[in-house]
PAVEX-248835 format. One record per residue: z, x, y of N, C-alpha, C, O in turn; residue number from 1; chain. Coordinates in Angstrom, 3 decimals. Atoms other than C-alpha are relative to their C-alpha. Layout:
N
(rec (Z X Y) (Z X Y) (Z X Y) (Z X Y) NUM A);
...
This chain:
150
(rec (1.327 0.405 0.391) (45.389 97.668 23.298) (0.058 -1.433 -0.506) (0.980 -1.807 -1.230) 1 A);
(rec (0.038 1.402 0.407) (44.420 94.031 22.769) (-0.418 -0.134 -1.456) (-1.211 0.650 -1.978) 2 A);
(rec (0.404 0.300 1.366) (44.159 92.575 19.311) (-1.467 -0.422 0.027) (-1.859 -1.265 0.834) 3 A);
(rec (1.423 0.314 0.010) (40.464 92.422 18.448) (-0.221 -1.391 -0.576) (0.271 -1.719 -1.656) 4 A);
(rec (0.332 1.350 0.438) (39.171 88.881 18.165) (-1.183 0.055 -0.947) (-1.982 0.989 -0.884) 5 A);
(rec (1.155 0.037 0.883) (36.709 87.912 15.458) (-1.202 -0.590 0.722) (-2.302 -0.604 0.169) 6 A);
(rec (1.100 0.512 -0.804) (34.594 86.321 18.212) (-0.557 1.133 0.836) (0.188 1.846 1.509) 7 A);
(rec (0.651 -1.066 -0.737) (32.081 88.684 19.741) (-0.336 -0.485 1.400) (-1.025 -1.491 1.570) 8 A);
(rec (0.288 0.364 -1.380) (31.947 88.553 23.522) (-1.425 0.400 0.364) (-1.927 1.436 -0.073) 9 A);
(rec (1.316 -0.327 -0.498) (28.571 88.446 25.183) (-1.148 -0.382 -0.918) (-2.282 0.029 -0.668) 10 A);
(rec (1.097 0.430 0.865) (26.574 86.864 22.347) (-0.650 -1.239 0.585) (-0.105 -1.876 1.488) 11 A);
(rec (0.733 1.157 -0.501) (24.035 84.137 22.916) (0.568 -1.318 -0.497) (0.283 -2.365 0.085) 12 A);
(rec (-0.563 1.235 0.530) (25.930 81.606 20.871) (0.531 0.211 -1.396) (0.534 1.331 -1.907) 13 A);
(rec (-0.591 -0.112 1.337) (27.501 80.851 17.519) (-1.042 0.377 -1.046) (-2.178 -0.097 -1.016) 14 A);
(rec (0.875 -0.369 1.124) (25.998 82.461 14.422) (0.077 -1.052 -1.096) (-0.926 -1.366 -1.737) 15 A);
(rec (-0.218 1.005 1.044) (27.496 79.857 12.070) (0.777 -1.158 0.607) (1.802 -0.961 1.258) 16 A);
(rec (-0.705 1.205 -0.451) (28.477 76.281 12.906) (0.259 -0.891 -1.209) (-0.631 -1.126 -2.026) 17 A);
(rec (-0.354 0.978 1.015) (30.322 73.921 10.585) (-0.062 -1.371 0.658) (0.481 -1.577 1.743) 18 A);
(rec (0.196 1.343 -0.543) (29.394 70.271 11.115) (0.573 -1.010 -0.983) (0.081 -1.130 -2.105) 19 A);
(rec (-0.584 1.037 0.838) (31.591 67.493 9.704) (-0.833 -1.262 0.099) (-1.075 -1.768 1.195) 20 A);
(rec (0.789 1.234 0.012) (29.527 64.484 8.640) (0.572 -0.969 -1.023) (1.118 -0.561 -2.049) 21 A);
(rec (-0.466 1.017 0.936) (30.432 61.211 6.974) (-0.938 -1.201 -0.055) (-0.622 -2.201 -0.698) 22 A);
(rec (0.954 1.103 -0.004) (27.409 58.994 7.580) (0.169 -0.962 1.158) (-0.668 -1.844 1.352) 23 A);
(rec (-0.220 0.878 -1.154) (28.872 57.304 10.672) (-0.989 0.343 1.106) (-1.512 1.457 1.141) 24 A);
(rec (0.930 -0.299 -1.096) (26.686 57.001 13.781) (0.407 1.223 0.822) (-0.453 2.009 1.218) 25 A);
(rec (-0.419 -1.150 -0.808) (28.806 59.545 15.672) (-0.168 1.310 -0.764) (-0.496 2.333 -0.164) 26 A);
(rec (0.171 -1.241 0.759) (28.687 62.079 12.833) (-1.488 0.359 -0.102) (-1.837 1.539 -0.116) 27 A);
(rec (1.436 -0.287 0.038) (24.899 61.731 12.623) (-0.487 0.510 1.354) (-1.386 1.349 1.411) 28 A);
(rec (0.322 -0.556 -1.322) (24.677 62.298 16.390) (0.501 1.438 0.101) (-0.163 2.290 0.692) 29 A);
(rec (-0.531 -1.364 0.010) (26.885 65.371 15.904) (-0.940 0.919 -0.785) (-1.182 2.055 -0.379) 30 A);
(rec (0.936 -0.788 0.803) (24.480 66.584 13.193) (-1.265 0.304 0.804) (-1.758 1.432 0.776) 31 A);
(rec (1.205 -0.208 -0.809) (21.487 66.106 15.515) (0.274 0.983 1.140) (-0.541 1.863 1.421) 32 A);
(rec (-0.385 -0.900 -1.098) (23.287 67.834 18.397) (0.105 1.440 -0.504) (-0.446 2.363 0.096) 33 A);
(rec (-0.200 -1.342 0.556) (24.307 70.790 16.224) (-1.326 0.609 -0.450) (-1.542 1.811 -0.302) 34 A);
(rec (1.287 -0.508 0.458) (20.814 71.082 14.772) (-0.841 0.482 1.180) (-1.489 1.525 1.096) 35 A);
(rec (0.711 -0.440 -1.192) (19.272 71.253 18.235) (0.572 1.297 0.551) (-0.175 2.195 0.943) 36 A);
(rec (-0.651 -1.216 -0.483) (21.808 73.863 19.298) (-0.327 1.179 -0.923) (-0.606 2.283 -0.455) 37 A);
(rec (0.301 -1.059 0.965) (21.216 75.856 16.105) (-1.438 0.488 0.159) (-1.699 1.686 0.048) 38 A);
(rec (1.395 -0.393 -0.191) (17.462 75.836 16.708) (-0.149 0.893 1.226) (-0.836 1.913 1.176) 39 A);
(rec (0.101 -0.773 -1.242) (17.857 77.119 20.275) (0.693 1.349 -0.102) (0.247 2.322 0.506) 40 A);
(rec (-0.814 -1.215 0.021) (20.457 79.752 19.384) (-0.123 0.798 -1.293) (0.532 1.829 -1.450) 41 A);
(rec (0.194 -0.737 1.243) (19.313 80.825 15.929) (1.213 -0.010 -0.908) (1.458 0.956 -1.631) 42 A);
(rec (-1.218 0.110 0.806) (22.507 79.618 14.246) (-0.304 -0.555 -1.389) (-1.327 -1.204 -1.604) 43 A);
(rec (0.032 0.605 1.332) (23.064 78.721 10.602) (0.992 -1.148 -0.005) (2.085 -1.031 0.548) 44 A);
(rec (-0.872 1.178 0.059) (24.549 75.283 9.913) (0.562 -0.188 -1.401) (-0.121 0.034 -2.401) 45 A);
(rec (-0.636 0.402 1.247) (27.006 74.279 7.217) (0.525 -1.411 0.236) (1.519 -1.609 0.935) 46 A);
(rec (-0.449 1.379 -0.091) (27.294 70.507 6.950) (1.046 -0.234 -1.082) (0.887 0.219 -2.216) 47 A);
(rec (-1.091 0.250 0.943) (30.502 69.313 5.279) (0.261 -1.500 -0.056) (0.577 -2.127 0.954) 48 A);
(rec (-0.317 1.403 0.261) (30.941 65.847 3.764) (1.214 -0.016 -0.916) (1.191 0.576 -1.995) 49 A);
(rec (-1.247 0.011 0.765) (34.464 65.143 2.511) (0.293 -1.399 -0.522) (0.352 -2.365 0.239) 50 A);
(rec (-0.461 1.233 0.627) (35.399 62.421 0.053) (1.515 0.082 -0.011) (2.086 0.921 -0.707) 51 A);
(rec (-1.452 -0.043 -0.113) (39.025 61.677 0.923) (0.689 -0.461 -1.264) (0.246 -1.409 -1.913) 52 A);
(rec (-0.793 0.422 1.159) (41.592 61.468 -1.852) (0.556 -1.399 0.195) (0.678 -2.156 -0.767) 53 A);
(rec (-0.570 1.320 -0.247) (43.055 58.400 -0.184) (-0.980 -1.107 -0.355) (-0.580 -2.242 -0.611) 54 A);
(rec (1.006 0.991 0.318) (39.763 56.643 -0.871) (0.036 -0.399 -1.474) (-0.357 -1.513 -1.819) 55 A);
(rec (-0.009 0.321 1.421) (40.274 56.817 -4.641) (1.406 -0.082 -0.599) (1.564 -0.525 -1.737) 56 A);
(rec (-1.345 0.047 0.561) (44.024 57.099 -5.068) (0.534 -1.426 0.050) (0.218 -2.188 0.964) 57 A);
(rec (-0.641 1.309 0.035) (45.982 54.026 -6.009) (-0.904 -1.109 -0.506) (-0.497 -2.271 -0.492) 58 A);
(rec (0.904 1.015 0.517) (42.985 52.207 -7.472) (0.130 -0.082 -1.512) (0.467 0.895 -2.181) 59 A);
(rec (0.021 0.169 1.444) (42.824 50.786 -10.940) (-1.143 0.825 -0.571) (-2.144 1.055 0.108) 60 A);
(rec (0.986 -0.879 0.628) (40.837 52.929 -13.366) (-1.406 -0.596 0.041) (-2.381 0.146 0.163) 61 A);
(rec (1.306 0.646 -0.005) (38.004 50.381 -13.419) (-0.735 0.121 1.314) (-1.955 -0.035 1.355) 62 A);
(rec (0.642 -0.114 -1.303) (37.351 50.895 -9.715) (-0.373 1.430 0.359) (-1.237 1.641 1.210) 63 A);
(rec (0.218 -1.400 -0.372) (37.389 54.706 -9.609) (-1.431 0.428 -0.284) (-2.052 1.081 0.555) 64 A);
(rec (1.364 -0.385 0.359) (34.055 55.167 -11.416) (-1.031 -0.514 0.992) (-1.818 0.276 1.515) 65 A);
(rec (0.972 0.517 -0.969) (32.031 52.818 -9.176) (0.196 0.581 1.401) (-0.782 0.825 2.106) 66 A);
(rec (-0.239 -0.563 -1.330) (33.711 54.185 -6.035) (-0.489 1.441 0.067) (-1.087 1.846 1.064) 67 A);
(rec (0.487 -1.372 0.049) (32.983 57.772 -7.064) (-1.519 0.022 0.041) (-2.115 0.866 0.711) 68 A);
(rec (1.461 0.093 -0.014) (29.372 56.769 -7.726) (-0.503 -0.345 1.403) (-1.516 0.195 1.847) 69 A);
(rec (0.396 0.366 -1.366) (29.169 55.171 -4.267) (0.083 1.208 0.928) (-0.811 1.415 1.750) 70 A);
(rec (-0.120 -1.203 -0.824) (30.432 58.382 -2.633) (-1.093 0.999 -0.339) (-1.583 1.709 0.540) 71 A);
(rec (1.108 -0.863 0.396) (27.846 60.303 -4.639) (-1.313 -0.449 0.623) (-2.135 0.380 1.013) 72 A);
(rec (1.209 0.519 -0.640) (25.125 58.016 -3.282) (-0.013 0.334 1.487) (-1.057 0.683 2.037) 73 A);
(rec (-0.090 -0.366 -1.417) (26.375 58.609 0.285) (-0.348 1.475 0.164) (-1.091 1.839 1.075) 74 A);
(rec (0.296 -1.433 -0.074) (26.264 62.366 -0.353) (-1.492 0.250 -0.177) (-2.066 1.075 0.532) 75 A);
(rec (1.441 -0.156 0.206) (22.690 62.065 -1.681) (-0.782 -0.425 1.235) (-1.728 0.251 1.638) 76 A);
(rec (0.680 0.469 -1.207) (21.626 60.044 1.366) (0.181 0.999 1.150) (-0.764 1.288 1.883) 77 A);
(rec (-0.247 -0.999 -1.039) (23.276 62.567 3.704) (-0.822 1.255 -0.253) (-1.339 1.861 0.686) 78 A);
(rec (0.804 -1.177 0.345) (21.528 65.391 1.845) (-1.435 -0.197 0.479) (-2.022 0.707 1.073) 79 A);
(rec (1.376 0.272 -0.431) (18.150 63.742 2.499) (-0.115 0.003 1.521) (-1.070 0.550 2.072) 80 A);
(rec (0.028 0.025 -1.466) (18.983 63.108 6.169) (0.119 1.408 0.574) (-0.584 1.759 1.521) 81 A);
(rec (-0.200 -1.370 -0.469) (20.185 66.683 6.641) (-1.275 0.810 -0.222) (-1.712 1.534 0.673) 82 A);
(rec (1.225 -0.749 0.304) (17.093 68.125 4.941) (-1.102 -0.388 0.977) (-1.781 0.484 1.518) 83 A);
(rec (1.028 0.452 -0.938) (14.774 65.985 7.091) (0.266 0.535 1.397) (-0.650 1.001 2.074) 84 A);
(rec (-0.374 -0.434 -1.346) (16.659 66.887 10.262) (-0.249 1.492 0.199) (-0.871 1.894 1.183) 85 A);
(rec (0.128 -1.450 -0.180) (16.760 70.640 9.719) (-1.421 0.484 -0.246) (-1.870 1.430 0.401) 86 A);
(rec (1.391 -0.391 0.228) (13.234 70.881 8.320) (-0.852 -0.288 1.230) (-1.742 0.492 1.567) 87 A);
(rec (0.756 0.355 -1.199) (11.894 69.128 11.417) (0.232 1.005 1.121) (-0.621 1.172 1.992) 88 A);
(rec (-0.331 -0.940 -1.070) (13.605 71.743 13.590) (-0.002 1.457 -0.447) (0.241 2.352 0.362) 89 A);
(rec (0.080 -1.379 0.476) (13.250 74.827 11.382) (1.323 0.731 0.029) (1.383 1.889 0.442) 90 A);
(rec (-1.343 -0.570 -0.044) (16.984 75.467 11.021) (0.492 0.266 -1.420) (0.218 -0.515 -2.332) 91 A);
(rec (-0.620 -0.308 1.291) (18.819 77.140 8.122) (1.290 -0.800 -0.126) (2.151 -0.745 0.752) 92 A);
(rec (-1.191 0.835 0.164) (21.431 74.756 6.728) (0.293 -0.243 -1.466) (-0.593 -0.184 -2.319) 93 A);
(rec (-0.443 0.413 1.327) (23.443 73.825 3.664) (0.923 -1.198 0.164) (1.470 -1.432 1.242) 94 A);
(rec (-0.935 1.123 0.021) (25.468 70.747 2.722) (1.020 0.258 -1.091) (0.669 0.508 -2.244) 95 A);
(rec (-1.087 -0.121 0.967) (28.847 71.062 1.044) (0.655 -1.370 -0.145) (0.962 -2.025 0.851) 96 A);
(rec (-0.734 1.230 0.276) (30.447 68.035 -0.609) (1.341 0.427 -0.572) (1.403 1.139 -1.574) 97 A);
(rec (-1.346 -0.395 0.401) (34.206 68.415 -0.936) (0.866 -1.224 -0.195) (0.557 -2.303 0.310) 98 A);
(rec (-0.995 1.070 0.195) (37.151 66.292 -2.057) (1.308 0.429 0.629) (1.712 1.586 0.519) 99 A);
(rec (-1.299 -0.299 -0.577) (40.420 66.077 -0.190) (0.162 -0.598 1.373) (-0.512 -1.564 1.731) 100 A);
(rec (-0.268 0.418 -1.370) (41.737 65.636 3.309) (-1.107 0.560 0.895) (-1.367 1.763 0.860) 101 A);
(rec (1.105 -0.502 -0.829) (38.865 65.851 5.836) (0.386 1.170 0.903) (-0.377 2.130 1.012) 102 A);
(rec (-0.415 -1.102 -0.870) (40.822 68.071 8.254) (0.146 1.294 -0.798) (-0.357 2.341 -0.390) 103 A);
(rec (-0.232 -1.185 0.824) (41.880 70.475 5.508) (-1.312 0.580 -0.493) (-1.512 1.794 -0.449) 104 A);
(rec (1.253 -0.489 0.581) (38.417 70.686 3.966) (-0.979 0.520 1.053) (-1.661 1.516 0.811) 105 A);
(rec (0.861 -0.514 -1.069) (36.495 71.072 7.245) (0.561 1.339 0.496) (-0.192 2.283 0.735) 106 A);
(rec (-0.638 -1.259 -0.417) (39.009 73.742 8.310) (-0.246 1.100 -1.023) (-0.566 2.233 -0.663) 107 A);
(rec (0.209 -0.983 1.071) (38.704 75.489 4.951) (-1.458 0.488 0.015) (-1.714 1.684 -0.120) 108 A);
(rec (1.415 -0.388 -0.063) (34.889 75.446 5.193) (-0.247 0.919 1.191) (-0.961 1.914 1.070) 109 A);
(rec (0.180 -0.836 -1.192) (35.050 76.871 8.727) (0.559 1.405 -0.234) (-0.050 2.395 0.173) 110 A);
(rec (-0.579 -1.313 0.304) (37.333 79.672 7.541) (-0.860 0.766 -1.013) (-1.154 1.945 -0.813) 111 A);
(rec (0.783 -0.653 1.049) (35.292 80.424 4.400) (-1.346 0.496 0.524) (-1.812 1.569 0.141) 112 A);
(rec (1.324 -0.348 -0.530) (32.008 80.487 6.323) (0.094 0.888 1.238) (-0.925 1.293 1.796) 113 A);
(rec (-0.241 -0.774 -1.229) (33.568 82.451 9.215) (-0.760 -0.622 1.169) (-1.498 0.046 1.894) 114 A);
(rec (0.700 0.760 -1.029) (32.321 79.763 11.564) (0.418 0.439 1.395) (1.577 0.769 1.648) 115 A);
(rec (-0.249 -0.292 -1.408) (32.020 80.487 15.250) (0.241 -1.285 0.784) (0.704 -1.238 1.923) 116 A);
(rec (-0.173 1.281 -0.682) (32.122 76.768 16.112) (0.032 -1.113 -1.035) (-0.501 -0.977 -2.137) 117 A);
(rec (-0.065 1.203 0.825) (32.858 73.342 14.630) (-0.502 -1.163 0.845) (-0.139 -1.291 2.014) 118 A);
(rec (0.548 1.158 -0.696) (30.970 70.173 15.573) (0.308 -1.238 -0.841) (0.026 -1.267 -2.039) 119 A);
(rec (-0.296 1.255 0.680) (32.154 66.661 14.683) (-0.291 -1.160 0.941) (-0.376 -0.985 2.157) 120 A);
(rec (0.163 1.205 -0.795) (31.551 63.122 15.843) (1.357 -0.570 0.358) (2.333 -0.389 -0.369) 121 A);
(rec (-1.237 0.668 -0.408) (34.196 61.190 17.743) (0.299 -1.136 -0.977) (-0.616 -1.780 -1.491) 122 A);
(rec (-0.403 1.066 0.903) (36.167 58.751 15.614) (-0.330 -1.356 0.604) (-0.168 -1.578 1.804) 123 A);
(rec (0.295 1.360 -0.445) (35.078 55.140 15.809) (1.114 -0.962 -0.390) (1.016 -2.160 -0.125) 124 A);
(rec (-1.086 0.858 0.465) (38.340 53.831 14.326) (1.074 -0.123 1.065) (1.554 0.882 1.590) 125 A);
(rec (-0.980 0.260 -1.060) (40.769 52.226 16.769) (1.345 0.664 -0.279) (1.983 1.162 0.648) 126 A);
(rec (-1.298 -0.575 0.339) (43.851 53.485 14.913) (0.103 1.480 0.281) (1.204 2.004 0.455) 127 A);
(rec (-0.034 -1.441 -0.240) (42.860 57.087 15.480) (0.438 0.350 1.407) (0.855 1.480 1.660) 128 A);
(rec (-0.485 -0.268 -1.348) (43.696 56.764 19.149) (1.521 0.161 -0.008) (2.085 0.828 0.859) 129 A);
(rec (-1.454 -0.083 0.103) (47.322 56.398 18.066) (0.464 1.135 -0.905) (1.376 1.882 -0.549) 130 A);
(rec (-0.498 -0.969 0.976) (47.659 58.632 15.017) (-0.801 1.286 -0.049) (-0.397 2.227 -0.732) 131 A);
(rec (0.789 -1.233 -0.034) (44.961 61.222 15.695) (-1.189 -0.053 -0.921) (-1.125 -0.626 -2.009) 132 A);
(rec (1.231 -0.018 0.763) (41.473 61.777 14.444) (-0.255 1.407 -0.525) (0.467 2.350 -0.201) 133 A);
(rec (0.415 -1.307 0.470) (39.767 64.611 12.639) (-0.305 0.905 1.186) (0.139 2.052 1.228) 134 A);
(rec (0.361 -0.800 -1.179) (38.345 65.801 15.966) (1.243 0.459 0.750) (1.349 1.628 1.121) 135 A);
(rec (-1.226 -0.357 -0.716) (41.746 65.713 17.655) (0.799 1.056 -0.732) (1.329 1.978 -0.111) 136 A);
(rec (-0.746 -0.991 0.791) (43.383 67.636 14.818) (-0.681 1.359 0.055) (-0.006 2.385 0.142) 137 A);
(rec (0.718 -1.271 -0.077) (40.644 70.289 14.899) (0.183 0.657 1.356) (0.363 1.872 1.440) 138 A);
(rec (-0.197 -0.546 -1.351) (40.980 70.702 18.664) (1.410 0.570 0.129) (1.590 1.671 0.648) 139 A);
(rec (-1.391 -0.465 -0.107) (44.780 70.990 18.428) (0.250 1.255 -0.827) (1.143 2.037 -0.501) 140 A);
(rec (-0.184 -1.198 0.834) (44.446 73.648 15.709) (-0.351 1.273 0.770) (0.181 2.341 0.471) 141 A);
(rec (0.385 -1.134 -0.867) (42.832 75.951 18.320) (-0.450 1.220 -0.798) (-0.112 2.350 -0.447) 142 A);
(rec (0.470 -1.123 0.812) (41.156 78.071 15.644) (-1.480 0.305 0.227) (-1.942 1.407 -0.072) 143 A);
(rec (1.418 -0.175 -0.270) (37.514 77.574 16.672) (-0.337 -0.840 1.219) (0.379 -1.793 1.527) 144 A);
(rec (0.491 0.929 -1.000) (35.597 76.143 19.598) (-0.460 -1.276 -0.729) (-1.187 -1.197 -1.718) 145 A);
(rec (0.334 1.266 0.630) (35.218 72.454 18.720) (-0.766 -0.861 0.984) (-0.320 -1.071 2.112) 146 A);
(rec (0.772 0.933 -0.816) (32.521 70.158 20.094) (0.129 -1.367 -0.649) (-0.128 -1.524 -1.843) 147 A);
(rec (-0.132 1.376 0.474) (33.183 66.425 19.762) (-1.111 -0.813 0.644) (-1.174 -0.948 1.866) 148 A);
(rec (1.167 0.741 -0.486) (30.034 64.336 20.056) (0.319 -1.491 -0.026) (0.741 -2.015 -1.057) 149 A);
(rec (-0.305 1.452 -0.039) (30.459 60.701 21.205) (-0.996 -0.827 -0.801) (-0.873 -2.051 -0.862) 150 A);
C-alpha cells in the first residue's frame, strides 16, 4: 500500500497558499498572481514578510533602532497593499511578519499553515544566479508545489 500523501488528488486547487513578499516588484506580482488564483479556486492566502537577521546583525547599536523602524514601515505598507489587493478580489488572507532567514521562515509558515502551494517572486539580484535564491531553494526542497512569478 502506498504511503498516503497529505495532498488530496482530484481537488480543484490549493486550499491554502503561502506567498512570500518583500515589497519588490516581483514579489508584488506574485501577490497579485496568487490573489487571482485564490479568488478563482477559493483558496486562503498567507502572505509572509521576513526581516532577515543579516539585515540587522553586525550593525552598531545606533543603527539597529532606525533599521528596525524602517522594516516596520515596510511591513505596514505591505499590510495596506495586501488588504487593498485581497479586498478588491474578495479573498481571505493574512499577513505574517517574521524575523530570520527567508527560506526557513517561508518554509516554516508553509508547514504550520499546511500549505498546498507556495508562491514567490523571482529574485532580481544578480548574485542569486550563482548562490541560489529563495525561489530556487524552495523548489529544491520539493516539499510543496512552488510557483515562481517573474
